[in-house]
All heavy atoms as an XYZ file, in Angstrom:
902
protein
N       4.126     -2.682    -16.369
C       4.903     -3.148    -15.066
C       5.430     -4.531    -15.175
O       5.286     -5.237    -14.281
C       3.962     -2.954    -13.879
N       6.003     -4.848    -16.327
C       6.715     -6.051    -16.577
C       5.734     -7.192    -16.303
O       6.258     -8.222    -15.793
C       7.948     -6.015    -15.656
C       8.801     -4.913    -15.907
C       9.819     -4.584    -14.761
O       9.904     -5.273    -13.810
N      10.618     -3.718    -14.956
N       4.528     -7.203    -16.778
C       3.617     -8.245    -16.561
C       2.898     -8.311    -15.231
O       2.004     -9.130    -15.126
N       3.190     -7.543    -14.232
C       2.474     -7.574    -13.023
C       1.100     -7.092    -13.023
O       0.261     -7.396    -12.156
C       3.350     -6.840    -11.891
C       4.636     -7.503    -11.548
C       5.512     -6.598    -10.626
C       4.300     -8.793    -10.769
N       0.835     -6.272    -13.990
C      -0.506     -5.634    -13.970
C      -1.521     -6.361    -14.972
O      -2.598     -5.812    -15.312
C      -0.536     -4.173    -14.355
C       0.337     -3.344    -13.428
C       0.426     -1.920    -13.923
C      -0.311     -3.374    -12.020
N      -1.195     -7.612    -15.327
C      -2.099     -8.273    -16.230
C      -3.252     -9.045    -15.471
O      -4.064     -9.583    -15.999
C      -1.248     -9.412    -16.920
O      -0.776    -10.405    -15.980
C      -0.213     -8.825    -17.812
N      -3.098     -9.094    -14.084
C      -4.057     -9.693    -13.255
C      -3.634    -11.197    -12.972
O      -4.274    -11.823    -12.122
N      -2.550    -11.587    -13.591
C      -2.149    -12.937    -13.338
C      -0.929    -12.934    -12.400
O      -0.181    -11.971    -12.366
C      -1.569    -13.653    -14.654
C      -2.672    -13.824    -15.641
C      -2.022    -14.296    -16.946
C      -2.842    -14.009    -18.050
N      -2.098    -14.257    -19.351
N      -0.979    -13.933    -11.558
C       0.226    -14.028    -10.581
C       1.391    -14.751    -11.255
O       1.236    -15.813    -11.967
C      -0.285    -14.865     -9.300
C       0.646    -14.698     -8.265
C       0.020    -15.296     -6.984
N       0.808    -15.142     -5.776
C       0.932    -13.971     -5.060
N       0.201    -13.034     -5.392
N       1.901    -13.999     -4.162
N       2.546    -14.130    -11.093
C       3.705    -14.725    -11.754
C       4.471    -15.557    -10.702
O       5.031    -15.005     -9.664
C       4.665    -13.660    -12.281
C       3.826    -12.898    -13.300
C       5.937    -14.200    -12.869
C       4.505    -11.628    -13.831
N       4.538    -16.810    -10.839
C       5.212    -17.760     -9.910
C       6.668    -17.890    -10.447
O       6.859    -18.570    -11.465
C       4.569    -19.141     -9.865
C       5.231    -20.090     -8.867
O       6.308    -19.764     -8.350
N       4.655    -21.216     -8.582
N       7.691    -17.247     -9.847
C       9.032    -17.188    -10.286
C       9.603    -18.532    -10.297
O      10.492    -18.750    -11.209
C       9.836    -16.168     -9.508
O       9.759    -16.545     -8.053
C       9.451    -14.789     -9.658
N       9.156    -19.452     -9.489
C       9.771    -20.860     -9.580
C       9.442    -21.550    -10.888
O      10.036    -22.465    -11.152
C       9.164    -21.580     -8.305
C       9.412    -20.820     -7.012
C       9.913    -21.791     -5.899
O       9.998    -22.945     -6.110
O      10.316    -21.190     -4.990
N       8.314    -21.148    -11.545
C       7.951    -21.713    -12.759
C       8.624    -21.102    -13.971
O       8.628    -21.584    -15.126
C       6.439    -21.600    -13.062
C       5.625    -22.293    -12.021
O       6.105    -23.279    -11.458
O       4.368    -22.061    -11.857
N       9.492    -20.138    -13.784
C      10.180    -19.390    -14.869
C      11.509    -20.188    -15.099
O      12.099    -20.754    -14.167
C      10.442    -17.892    -14.477
C       9.236    -17.028    -14.265
C       9.614    -15.718    -13.786
C       8.445    -16.908    -15.538
N      12.006    -20.008    -16.272
C      13.384    -20.572    -16.589
C      14.452    -20.022    -15.647
O      14.332    -18.946    -15.142
C      13.657    -20.245    -17.999
C      12.310    -19.897    -18.609
C      11.411    -19.314    -17.469
N      15.442    -20.868    -15.393
C      16.538    -20.343    -14.460
C      17.119    -19.078    -14.898
O      17.516    -18.204    -14.011
C      17.630    -21.429    -14.374
C      17.185    -22.678    -13.588
C      16.993    -22.439    -12.116
O      17.675    -21.622    -11.538
O      16.026    -23.066    -11.655
N      17.219    -18.775    -16.143
C      17.942    -17.495    -16.601
C      16.924    -16.355    -16.788
O      17.333    -15.272    -17.197
C      18.690    -17.778    -17.876
C      17.843    -18.216    -18.970
O      16.640    -18.559    -18.775
O      18.284    -18.149    -20.047
N      15.692    -16.458    -16.322
C      14.704    -15.454    -16.496
C      15.025    -14.355    -15.433
O      15.163    -14.660    -14.267
C      13.324    -16.037    -16.278
C      12.229    -14.893    -16.674
O      12.162    -13.804    -16.100
O      11.447    -15.194    -17.576
N      15.217    -13.110    -15.855
C      15.493    -12.023    -15.055
C      14.596    -11.727    -13.895
O      15.002    -11.258    -12.964
C      15.756    -10.655    -15.844
C      14.554    -10.234    -16.654
C      14.121    -10.739    -17.851
C      13.507     -9.456    -16.175
N      12.907    -10.129    -18.215
C      12.453     -9.364    -17.168
C      13.215     -8.784    -15.011
C      11.302     -8.635    -17.055
C      12.119     -7.978    -14.911
C      11.197     -7.974    -15.887
N      13.291    -12.136    -14.063
C      12.329    -11.878    -13.093
C      12.594    -12.640    -11.821
O      12.124    -12.267    -10.707
C      10.890    -12.138    -13.586
C      10.422    -11.189    -14.624
C       9.209    -11.473    -15.231
N       9.375    -12.656    -15.990
C       8.484    -13.099    -16.941
N       7.230    -12.759    -16.859
N       8.721    -14.307    -17.711
N      13.257    -13.812    -11.879
C      13.529    -14.620    -10.663
C      14.450    -13.799     -9.731
O      14.454    -14.128     -8.602
C      14.308    -15.857    -11.146
C      13.419    -16.879    -11.885
C      14.208    -18.180    -12.304
N      14.476    -18.862    -11.090
C      13.855    -20.106    -10.741
N      13.015    -20.558    -11.581
N      14.279    -20.656     -9.703
N      15.136    -12.804    -10.207
C      16.084    -12.098     -9.314
C      15.565    -10.800     -8.914
O      16.331     -9.986     -8.236
C      17.519    -11.918    -10.074
C      18.134    -13.258    -10.416
C      19.401    -13.085    -11.247
N      19.266    -12.429    -12.513
C      18.801    -12.980    -13.661
N      18.458    -14.275    -13.677
N      18.727    -12.288    -14.736
N      14.370    -10.444     -9.272
C      13.752     -9.109     -8.953
C      12.942     -9.209     -7.706
O      12.001     -9.897     -7.707
C      13.021     -8.496    -10.116
C      13.872     -8.235    -11.356
C      14.739     -7.128    -11.226
N      14.076     -5.841    -11.081
C      13.724     -5.071    -12.018
N      13.815     -5.413    -13.281
N      13.090     -3.970    -11.740
N      13.205     -8.344     -6.743
C      12.338     -8.342     -5.483
C      10.991     -7.871     -5.944
O       9.977     -8.249     -5.225
C      12.905     -7.309     -4.428
O      12.929     -6.036     -5.074
N      10.708     -7.185     -7.005
C       9.317     -6.789     -7.470
C       8.456     -8.007     -7.677
O       7.281     -7.849     -7.681
C       9.574     -5.911     -8.779
C       8.298     -5.230     -9.209
C       7.718     -4.235     -8.120
C       8.556     -4.436    -10.513
N       8.997     -9.153     -7.921
C       8.194    -10.385     -8.184
C       8.160    -11.245     -7.043
O       7.554    -12.387     -7.125
C       8.805    -11.023     -9.456
C       8.604    -10.321    -10.676
C       9.604     -9.471    -11.197
C       7.444    -10.421    -11.419
C       9.342     -8.735    -12.292
C       7.245     -9.710    -12.530
C       8.291     -8.880    -13.043
N       8.487    -10.807     -5.798
C       8.382    -11.585     -4.638
C       6.898    -11.671     -4.316
O       6.114    -10.864     -4.670
C       9.123    -10.871     -3.456
N       6.570    -12.793     -3.607
C       5.188    -13.099     -3.322
C       4.565    -12.006     -2.542
O       3.463    -11.560     -2.818
C       5.077    -14.427     -2.464
C       5.215    -15.650     -3.307
O       5.285    -15.622     -4.518
O       5.581    -16.707     -2.781
N       5.220    -11.428     -1.530
C       4.562    -10.350     -0.779
C       4.367     -9.082     -1.528
O       3.375     -8.385     -1.284
C       5.321    -10.062      0.515
C       6.746     -9.545      0.315
C       7.888    -10.630      0.125
O       7.552    -11.869      0.077
O       9.004    -10.287      0.110
N       5.185     -8.807     -2.475
C       4.938     -7.643     -3.376
C       3.760     -7.959     -4.358
O       2.931     -7.088     -4.563
C       6.258     -7.327     -4.149
C       7.362     -7.029     -3.244
C       5.990     -6.118     -5.168
C       7.215     -5.815     -2.380
N       3.739     -9.122     -4.916
C       2.643     -9.455     -5.722
C       1.301     -9.387     -5.004
O       0.245     -9.012     -5.512
C       2.843    -10.809     -6.401
C       3.931    -10.749     -7.505
C       4.005    -12.005     -8.271
O       3.001    -12.349     -8.992
N       5.052    -12.762     -8.132
N       1.288     -9.835     -3.709
C       0.068     -9.652     -2.845
C      -0.361     -8.259     -2.823
O      -1.505     -8.018     -2.878
C       0.315    -10.201     -1.476
C       0.482    -11.740     -1.395
O       0.087    -12.530     -2.421
O       1.030    -12.299     -0.359
N       0.571     -7.364     -2.552
C       0.159     -5.918     -2.410
C      -0.312     -5.371     -3.769
O      -1.183     -4.638     -3.697
C       1.470     -5.081     -2.026
C       1.904     -5.319     -0.613
C       3.146     -4.613     -0.242
C       3.585     -4.813      1.143
N       4.739     -3.997      1.599
N       0.367     -5.892     -4.806
C      -0.167     -5.381     -6.172
C      -1.613     -5.927     -6.402
O      -2.468     -5.158     -6.962
C       0.861     -5.806     -7.299
C       2.118     -4.947     -7.155
C       0.247     -5.484     -8.605
C       3.285     -5.472     -7.972
N      -1.847     -7.164     -6.133
C      -3.181     -7.754     -6.303
C      -4.197     -6.992     -5.417
O      -5.377     -6.893     -5.866
C      -3.235     -9.261     -6.212
C      -2.486     -9.920     -7.299
C      -2.561    -11.356     -7.325
O      -2.674    -12.061     -6.277
N      -2.509    -11.934     -8.502
N      -3.836     -6.647     -4.169
C      -4.739     -6.032     -3.362
C      -5.058     -4.586     -3.964
O      -6.248     -4.158     -3.956
C      -4.066     -5.838     -1.986
C      -5.016     -5.072     -0.964
O      -6.176     -5.560     -0.954
O      -4.596     -4.060     -0.319
N      -4.127     -3.926     -4.492
C      -4.299     -2.647     -5.079
C      -5.245     -2.791     -6.391
O      -6.154     -1.980     -6.557
C      -2.973     -1.947     -5.548
N      -5.070     -3.880     -7.070
C      -5.912     -4.120     -8.322
C      -7.364     -4.293     -7.839
O      -8.273     -3.786     -8.513
C      -5.467     -5.359     -8.927
O      -6.331     -5.746    -10.016
N      -7.635     -4.946     -6.739
C      -9.003     -5.117     -6.224
C      -9.601     -3.734     -5.819
O     -10.742     -3.491     -6.214
C      -9.059     -6.061     -4.962
C      -8.887     -7.522     -5.252
C      -9.146     -8.435     -4.162
N      -8.067     -8.385     -3.180
C      -6.872     -9.047     -3.255
N      -6.700     -9.834     -4.348
N      -5.858     -8.946     -2.358
N      -8.765     -2.925     -5.245
C      -9.269     -1.567     -4.898
C      -9.550     -0.601     -6.055
O     -10.427      0.212     -6.054
C      -8.193     -0.856     -3.956
C      -8.120     -1.466     -2.607
C      -6.995     -0.837     -1.763
C      -6.790     -1.458     -0.439
N      -5.703     -0.846      0.247
N      -8.841     -0.989     -7.253
C      -9.063     -0.203     -8.380
C     -10.181     -0.617     -9.357
O     -10.491     -0.091    -10.343
C      -7.752     -0.137     -9.230
C      -6.528      0.639     -8.558
C      -5.261      0.276     -9.275
C      -6.902      2.173     -8.541
N     -10.750     -1.743     -8.854
C     -11.833     -2.401     -9.728
C     -12.920     -1.393    -10.226
O     -13.290     -1.333    -11.327
C     -12.371     -3.609     -9.104
C     -13.421     -4.282    -10.008
C     -13.947     -5.636     -9.318
C     -14.977     -6.195    -10.303
N     -15.474     -7.459     -9.801
N     -13.429     -0.647     -9.250
C     -14.541      0.256     -9.522
C     -14.188      1.323    -10.609
O     -14.877      1.525    -11.556
C     -14.833      1.042     -8.265
C     -16.020      1.960     -8.408
C     -16.390      2.729     -7.269
O     -16.467      2.093     -6.030
O     -16.648      4.037     -7.299
N     -12.826      1.721    -10.630
C     -12.445      2.710    -11.685
C     -12.262      1.945    -12.952
O     -12.725      2.489    -13.979
C     -11.005      3.234    -11.159
C     -11.252      4.237     -9.988
C     -10.503      4.118    -12.363
C      -9.943      4.699     -9.346
N     -11.674      0.785    -12.922
C     -11.612     -0.051    -14.204
C     -12.907     -0.284    -14.825
O     -13.041     -0.174    -16.045
C     -10.931     -1.401    -13.865
C      -9.402     -1.294    -13.643
C      -8.788     -2.612    -13.770
N      -9.475     -3.772    -13.199
C      -9.454     -4.080    -11.890
N      -8.715     -3.352    -11.059
N     -10.085     -5.135    -11.421
N     -13.957     -0.685    -13.967
C     -15.267     -0.964    -14.582
C     -15.822      0.311    -15.135
O     -16.423      0.287    -16.273
C     -16.152     -1.475    -13.389
C     -17.687     -1.501    -13.847
C     -15.732     -2.928    -12.977
N     -15.693      1.496    -14.522
C     -16.313      2.769    -14.918
C     -15.753      3.066    -16.355
O     -16.390      3.481    -17.267
C     -16.012      3.797    -14.051
C     -16.724      5.102    -14.281
C     -16.612      6.111    -13.207
N     -16.316      5.634    -11.839
C     -15.207      5.957    -11.034
N     -14.438      6.793    -11.555
N     -15.045      5.420     -9.905
N     -14.413      2.798    -16.604
C     -13.758      3.217    -17.850
C     -13.701      1.864    -18.810
O     -13.313      2.072    -19.898
C     -12.291      3.684    -17.633
C     -12.312      5.028    -17.017
C     -12.086      5.176    -15.645
C     -12.379      6.204    -17.821
C     -12.048      6.451    -14.985
C     -12.302      7.446    -17.225
C     -12.116      7.506    -15.832
O     -12.076      8.820    -15.242
N     -14.309      0.854    -18.358
C     -14.194     -0.436    -19.173
C     -12.763     -0.745    -19.687
O     -12.718     -0.859    -20.901
C     -15.266     -0.351    -20.226
C     -16.596     -0.138    -19.804
C     -17.718      0.103    -20.902
O     -17.305      0.241    -22.046
O     -18.919      0.044    -20.593
N     -11.868     -0.937    -18.787
C     -10.534     -1.070    -19.106
C      -9.826     -2.137    -18.215
O     -10.355     -2.385    -17.112
C      -9.728      0.225    -19.169
C      -8.405      0.199    -19.806
C      -9.634      0.762    -17.637
C      -7.919      1.579    -20.215
N      -8.810     -2.640    -18.689
C      -8.099     -3.759    -17.926
C      -7.174     -3.073    -16.942
O      -6.952     -1.828    -16.964
C      -7.249     -4.612    -18.799
O      -6.296     -3.781    -19.438
C      -8.063     -5.290    -19.903
N      -6.523     -3.839    -16.040
C      -5.585     -3.361    -15.042
C      -4.406     -2.662    -15.804
O      -4.146     -1.524    -15.560
C      -4.915     -4.519    -14.257
C      -5.788     -4.999    -13.068
O      -6.404     -4.196    -12.461
O      -5.783     -6.236    -12.968
N      -3.910     -3.289    -16.844
C      -2.731     -2.802    -17.664
C      -3.177     -1.480    -18.371
O      -2.402     -0.525    -18.390
C      -2.165     -3.797    -18.610
N      -4.344     -1.592    -18.894
C      -4.903     -0.298    -19.603
C      -5.062      0.916    -18.692
O      -4.665      2.046    -19.069
N      -5.528      0.551    -17.457
C      -5.684      1.740    -16.474
C      -4.364      2.192    -16.136
O      -4.146      3.488    -15.977
C      -6.433      1.165    -15.261
C      -6.778      2.234    -14.198
C      -7.630      3.322    -14.730
C      -7.368      1.563    -12.988
N      -3.329      1.362    -15.857
C      -2.048      1.783    -15.528
C      -1.445      2.652    -16.620
O      -0.865      3.717    -16.393
C      -1.092      0.590    -15.252
N      -1.627      2.222    -17.829
C      -1.162      3.057    -18.958
C      -1.835      4.308    -19.156
O      -1.133      5.441    -19.254
C      -1.308      2.201    -20.299
C      -0.767      2.913    -21.649
C       0.710      3.276    -21.555
C      -1.073      1.983    -22.836
N      -3.190      4.383    -18.997
C      -3.834      5.575    -19.038
C      -3.478      6.507    -17.915
O      -3.280      7.793    -18.052
C      -5.428      5.303    -18.882
N      -3.206      5.966    -16.715
C      -2.785      6.852    -15.623
C      -1.412      7.391    -15.863
O      -1.260      8.664    -15.672
C      -2.702      5.939    -14.387
C      -2.003      6.559    -13.129
C      -2.768      7.501    -12.428
C      -0.735      6.316    -12.795
C      -2.178      8.178    -11.319
C      -0.170      6.973    -11.678
C      -0.874      7.871    -10.991
N      -0.491      6.688    -16.325
C       0.961      7.153    -16.588
C       0.957      8.155    -17.687
O       1.674      9.050    -17.654
C       1.803      5.972    -16.823
C       2.123      5.057    -15.620
C       2.984      3.849    -16.079
C       2.904      5.805    -14.606
N       0.220      7.941    -18.775
C       0.200      8.862    -19.918
C      -0.370     10.208    -19.523
O       0.019     11.158    -20.190
C      -0.658      8.212    -21.008
C      -0.080      7.039    -21.785
C      -1.006      6.524    -22.723
C       1.247      7.510    -22.637
N      -1.082     10.343    -18.458
C      -1.623     11.616    -18.114
C      -1.123     12.129    -16.767
O      -1.566     13.152    -16.213
C      -3.168     11.490    -17.936
C      -3.829     11.182    -19.265
N      -4.143      9.886    -19.731
C      -4.092     12.034    -20.381
C      -4.679      9.867    -20.922
N      -4.695     11.165    -21.371
N      -0.047     11.452    -16.276
C       0.488     11.836    -15.003
C       1.445     13.115    -15.194
O       2.219     13.115    -16.134
C       1.283     10.653    -14.355
N       1.330     13.956    -14.225
C       2.255     15.137    -14.290
C       3.706     14.643    -14.310
O       4.143     13.860    -13.423
C       1.921     16.002    -13.161
C       2.570     17.379    -13.230
C       2.206     18.270    -11.996
O       1.016     18.207    -11.750
O       3.090     19.022    -11.524
N       4.531     15.269    -15.138
C       5.932     15.056    -15.135
C       6.331     13.779    -15.868
O       7.499     13.419    -15.964
N       5.437     13.082    -16.476
C       5.777     11.930    -17.262
C       5.807     12.324    -18.653
O       4.791     12.787    -19.344
C       4.713     10.760    -17.117
C       4.952      9.573    -18.091
C       4.682     10.188    -15.618
N       6.995     12.123    -19.349
C       7.199     12.595    -20.794
C       6.833     11.537    -21.781
O       6.659     11.721    -22.917
N       6.913     10.304    -21.306
C       6.636      9.179    -22.226
C       6.498      7.822    -21.435
O       6.952      7.695    -20.404
N       5.866      6.923    -22.131
C       5.689      5.558    -21.440
C       6.085      4.515    -22.451
O       5.564      4.629    -23.704
C       4.244      5.352    -21.032
C       4.030      3.982    -20.425
C       3.814      6.458    -20.025
N       6.784      3.527    -22.099
C       7.256      2.419    -23.015
C       6.300      1.272    -22.539
O       6.307      0.776    -21.402
C       8.649      1.996    -22.850
C       9.523      3.179    -23.291
C       8.916      0.717    -23.600
C      11.041      2.963    -23.013
N       5.449      0.864    -23.419
C       4.552     -0.319    -23.059
C       4.770     -1.398    -24.005
O       5.011     -1.299    -25.186
C       3.088      0.209    -23.177
S       2.532      0.854    -24.677
N       4.648     -2.617    -23.548
C       4.874     -3.807    -24.283
C       3.533     -4.390    -24.786
O       2.499     -4.063    -24.211
N       3.614     -5.235    -25.799
C       2.576     -5.945    -26.185
C       2.913     -7.221    -26.944
O       4.137     -7.152    -27.446
C       1.533     -5.208    -27.043
C       2.234     -4.745    -28.380
S       1.711     -3.099    -28.951
C       2.801     -2.002    -28.163
N       2.146     -8.288    -26.841
C       2.574     -9.542    -27.566
C       1.725     -9.915    -28.650
O       1.895    -10.919    -29.291
C       2.801    -10.637    -26.511
C       3.847    -10.379    -25.611
C       4.186    -11.532    -24.734
N       5.239    -11.136    -23.825
C       5.867    -12.059    -23.090
N       5.394    -13.256    -22.952
N       6.874    -11.617    -22.302
N       0.494     -9.284    -28.651
C      -0.560     -9.730    -29.696
C      -1.408     -8.536    -30.088
O      -1.334     -7.538    -29.395
C      -1.283    -10.880    -29.106
C      -2.090    -10.544    -27.907
O      -2.858     -9.616    -27.856
N      -1.900    -11.309    -26.892
N      -2.128     -8.573    -31.165
C      -2.952     -7.526    -31.598
C      -3.993     -7.042    -30.605
O      -4.297     -5.780    -30.527
C      -3.754     -8.049    -32.862
C      -2.775     -9.140    -33.340
C      -2.123     -9.715    -32.103
N      -4.506     -7.899    -29.758
C      -5.416     -7.518    -28.772
C      -4.794     -6.596    -27.768
O      -5.345     -5.546    -27.287
C      -6.035     -8.703    -27.997
C      -7.062     -9.392    -28.841
O      -7.597     -8.890    -29.795
O      -7.146    -10.681    -28.500
N      -3.633     -6.858    -27.326
C      -2.847     -5.964    -26.367
C      -2.599     -4.640    -27.109
O      -2.633     -3.552    -26.385
C      -1.586     -6.595    -25.941
C      -1.857     -7.793    -24.934
C      -0.521     -8.503    -24.625
O       0.434     -8.417    -25.215
N      -0.799     -9.419    -23.518
N      -2.236     -4.679    -28.436
C      -2.014     -3.405    -29.135
C      -3.323     -2.523    -29.053
O      -3.301     -1.339    -28.744
C      -1.616     -3.686    -30.548
C      -1.524     -2.340    -31.481
C      -0.516     -1.422    -30.965
C      -1.278     -2.818    -32.788
N      -4.453     -3.110    -29.315
C      -5.720     -2.416    -29.338
C      -5.947     -1.886    -27.945
O      -6.455     -0.712    -27.752
C      -6.785     -3.244    -29.785
C      -6.858     -3.571    -31.297
C      -8.074     -4.303    -31.765
N      -8.017     -5.729    -31.608
C      -7.285     -6.550    -32.378
N      -6.809     -6.125    -33.462
N      -7.329     -7.861    -32.157
N      -5.729     -2.645    -26.916
C      -5.913     -2.163    -25.545
C      -5.055     -0.981    -25.221
O      -5.456      0.088    -24.619
C      -5.622     -3.333    -24.526
C      -5.814     -2.920    -23.116
C      -7.268     -2.638    -22.680
O      -8.267     -2.972    -23.332
O      -7.426     -1.939    -21.668
N      -3.763     -1.060    -25.685
C      -2.947      0.139    -25.409
C      -3.406      1.389    -26.286
O      -3.387      2.506    -25.643
C      -1.460     -0.250    -25.924
C      -0.701     -1.240    -24.953
O      -1.225     -1.622    -23.901
N       0.306     -1.789    -25.526
N      -3.816      1.153    -27.378
C      -4.350      2.326    -28.178
C      -5.608      2.942    -27.487
O      -5.723      4.145    -27.244
C      -4.721      1.899    -29.596
C      -3.315      1.567    -30.331
C      -5.496      2.991    -30.367
C      -3.546      0.857    -31.698
N      -6.401      2.053    -27.000
C      -7.701      2.510    -26.310
C      -7.264      3.271    -24.962
O      -7.853      4.242    -24.715
C      -8.514      1.241    -25.931
C      -9.886      1.637    -25.465
C     -10.806      0.419    -25.211
N     -11.977      0.694    -24.561
C     -12.078      1.225    -23.305
N     -11.006      1.652    -22.665
N     -13.253      1.370    -22.724
N      -6.309      2.662    -24.196
C      -5.905      3.241    -22.970
C      -5.351      4.670    -23.195
O      -5.601      5.548    -22.441
C      -4.887      2.389    -22.201
N      -4.590      4.837    -24.342
C      -4.118      6.140    -24.663
C      -5.085      7.148    -24.929
O      -4.843      8.465    -24.784
C      -3.081      6.007    -25.896
N      -6.329      6.669    -25.322
C      -7.338      7.709    -25.662
C      -8.311      8.049    -24.504
O      -9.080      8.957    -24.617
C      -8.191      7.120    -26.761
O      -8.928      6.054    -26.314
N      -7.995      7.380    -23.341
C      -8.841      7.612    -22.239
C      -8.304      8.892    -21.333
O      -7.184      8.843    -21.103
C      -8.920      6.442    -21.310
C      -9.743      5.384    -22.029
C      -9.487      6.714    -19.850
C      -9.696      4.034    -21.370
N      -9.242      9.795    -21.150
C      -8.841     10.864    -20.244
C      -9.489     10.645    -18.839
O     -10.656     10.734    -18.697
C      -9.299     12.134    -20.811
N      -8.561     10.259    -17.887
C      -9.146     10.005    -16.596
C      -9.561     11.374    -15.784
O      -8.864     12.344    -16.033
C      -8.009      9.321    -15.681
C      -7.489      8.061    -16.165
C      -6.361      7.617    -15.387
C      -8.613      6.974    -16.025
N     -10.644     11.334    -15.135
C     -10.972     12.372    -14.247
C      -9.921     12.645    -13.252
O      -9.220     11.698    -12.776
C     -12.333     12.056    -13.620
C     -13.516     11.807    -14.486
C     -13.948     13.126    -15.113
O     -13.905     14.199    -14.546
O     -14.406     13.010    -16.310
N      -9.688     13.809    -12.879
C      -8.749     14.243    -11.810
C      -8.922     13.534    -10.548
O      -7.999     13.036     -9.888
C      -8.746     15.746    -11.559
C      -8.098     16.603    -12.624
C      -8.170     18.098    -12.130
N      -7.264     18.785    -13.190
C      -6.038     19.133    -12.988
N      -5.446     18.685    -11.892
N      -5.449     19.832    -13.928
N     -10.222     13.262    -10.226
C     -10.472     12.543     -8.936
C     -10.019     11.052     -9.085
O      -9.521     10.465     -8.053
C     -11.938     12.631     -8.592
O     -12.687     12.143     -9.636
C     -12.334     14.030     -8.140
N     -10.227     10.437    -10.224
C      -9.701      9.105    -10.389
C      -8.260      9.042    -10.524
O      -7.654      8.103     -9.881
C     -10.281      8.594    -11.699
C     -11.876      8.347    -11.689
O     -12.319      8.063    -10.527
O     -12.473      8.489    -12.711
N      -7.628      9.918    -11.096
C      -6.171     10.052    -11.160
C      -5.542     10.179     -9.608
O      -4.659      9.450     -9.377
C      -5.811     11.360    -11.941
C      -4.370     11.356    -12.442
C      -4.138     10.634    -13.670
O      -4.927     10.001    -14.139
N      -2.818     10.673    -14.083
N      -6.190     10.957     -8.883
C      -5.800     11.007     -7.456
C      -6.017      9.764     -6.744
O      -5.091      9.300     -5.895
C      -6.531     12.264     -6.686
N      -7.061      9.090     -6.964
C      -7.350      7.826     -6.208
C      -6.501      6.781     -6.598
O      -5.939      6.066     -5.773
C      -8.893      7.477     -6.524
C      -9.211      6.233     -5.644
C     -10.726      5.873     -5.834
O     -11.449      6.571     -6.470
O     -11.108      4.827     -5.315
N      -6.125      6.730     -7.857
C      -5.208      5.691     -8.408
C      -3.856      5.957     -7.702
O      -3.225      4.984     -7.217
C      -5.105      5.704     -9.791
C      -6.475      5.287    -10.472
C      -3.918      4.884    -10.361
C      -6.429      5.592    -12.037
N      -3.406      7.191     -7.666
C      -2.080      7.557     -7.118
C      -1.967      7.091     -5.522
O      -1.131      6.578     -5.080
C      -1.776      9.033     -7.270
N      -3.206      7.422     -4.902
C      -3.211      7.168     -3.416
C      -3.317      5.650     -3.206
O      -2.489      5.162     -2.259
C      -4.528      7.772     -2.766
C      -4.388      9.224     -2.619
O      -3.331      9.789     -2.593
N      -5.527      9.867     -2.675
N      -3.972      4.878     -3.975
C      -4.024      3.392     -3.785
C      -2.624      2.904     -4.018
O      -2.188      2.034     -3.290
C      -5.085      2.767     -4.749
C      -6.522      3.053     -4.251
C      -4.859      1.258     -4.753
C      -7.582      2.774     -5.183
N      -1.882      3.303     -5.028
C      -0.620      2.792     -5.426
C       0.376      3.205     -4.238
O       1.220      2.345     -3.769
C      -0.126      3.305     -6.693
C       1.240      2.728     -7.011
C       2.406      3.332     -7.032
C       1.395      1.302     -7.299
N       3.418      2.409     -7.340
C       2.868      1.169     -7.549
C       0.716      0.164     -7.475
C       3.460     -0.069     -7.836
C       1.253     -1.061     -7.737
C       2.568     -1.183     -7.919
N       0.260      4.420     -3.747
C       1.229      4.907     -2.717
C       1.016      4.050     -1.376
O       1.890      3.713     -0.788
C       1.107      6.260     -2.409
C       1.525      7.259     -3.536
S       3.187      7.011     -3.994
C       4.019      7.655     -2.687
N      -0.184      3.662     -1.112
C      -0.480      2.831      0.060
C       0.109      1.473     -0.012
O       0.384      0.894      1.019
C      -2.087      2.671      0.101
C      -2.764      3.869      0.556
C      -4.301      3.658      0.535
O      -4.801      2.491      0.244
O      -5.020      4.600      0.852
N       0.483      0.942     -1.267
C       1.092     -0.359     -1.356
C       2.560     -0.361     -0.785
O       2.970     -1.342     -0.289
C       1.164     -0.927     -2.747
O       2.043     -0.079     -3.522
C      -0.206     -0.990     -3.431
N       3.149      0.826     -1.002
C       4.555      0.967     -0.521
C       5.513      0.270     -1.549
O       6.732      0.243     -1.320
N       5.026     -0.271     -2.647
C       5.797     -0.907     -3.594
C       6.603      0.127     -4.487
O       5.959      1.034     -5.109
C       4.869     -1.858     -4.547
C       5.726     -2.435     -5.647
C       4.254     -2.968     -3.653
N       7.782     -0.148     -4.527
C       8.660      0.752     -5.420
C       9.671     -0.217     -6.129
O      10.191     -1.026     -5.519
C       9.449      1.706     -4.647
C       8.712      2.708     -3.729
C       7.783      3.600     -4.572
N       6.900      4.342     -3.669
C       5.723      4.087     -3.351
N       5.183      2.880     -3.665
N       4.999      4.778     -2.493
N       9.883      0.108     -7.463
C      10.889     -0.701     -8.217
C      12.075      0.149     -8.553
O      12.064      1.055     -9.249
C      10.218     -1.131     -9.553
C      11.295     -1.988    -10.341
O      12.188     -2.473     -9.695
O      11.011     -2.155    -11.599
N      13.222     -0.048     -7.637
C      14.320      0.785     -7.812
C      15.385      0.057     -8.550
O      16.566      0.445     -8.545
C      14.807      1.058     -6.375
C      13.804      1.992     -5.678
O      13.170      2.754     -6.171
N      13.670      1.666     -4.356
N      15.067     -1.057     -9.063
C      15.998     -1.856     -9.912
C      15.895     -1.678    -11.400
O      15.527     -2.571    -12.110
C      15.911     -3.314     -9.550
C      16.109     -3.645     -8.044
C      15.904     -5.027     -7.728
O      15.612     -5.815     -8.580
N      16.044     -5.313     -6.374
N      16.142     -0.546    -11.943
C      15.926     -0.284    -13.326
C      17.022     -0.860    -14.175
O      18.062     -0.927    -13.778
C      15.801      1.213    -13.605
C      14.782      1.864    -12.755
N      13.424      1.768    -13.035
C      14.895      2.586    -11.662
C      12.725      2.425    -12.205
N      13.559      2.962    -11.341
């Protein structure tokens, strides 16, 4: 999710003037607040699977109905290992449903592809 699921808050004012994230509503403070709130709600699931926010998002998307593929980024070997681990996790249906519900409750949608 373009860095939003790393657990770190992205202050767009600290980004270079030409950084594309400065112009995206997805990085507005109120949207980041909603995403961090969802992250807190997902903590129990993350702990159960021993995975990061980004890893849980990847595991969720890889097993979501109607998703044919996921493009995930990484900048270092640790992130690559986390992505590989996330791809091997089979989420329980109840966890899959809970993740979907928590995300839907945020009302956050990225329509600027």
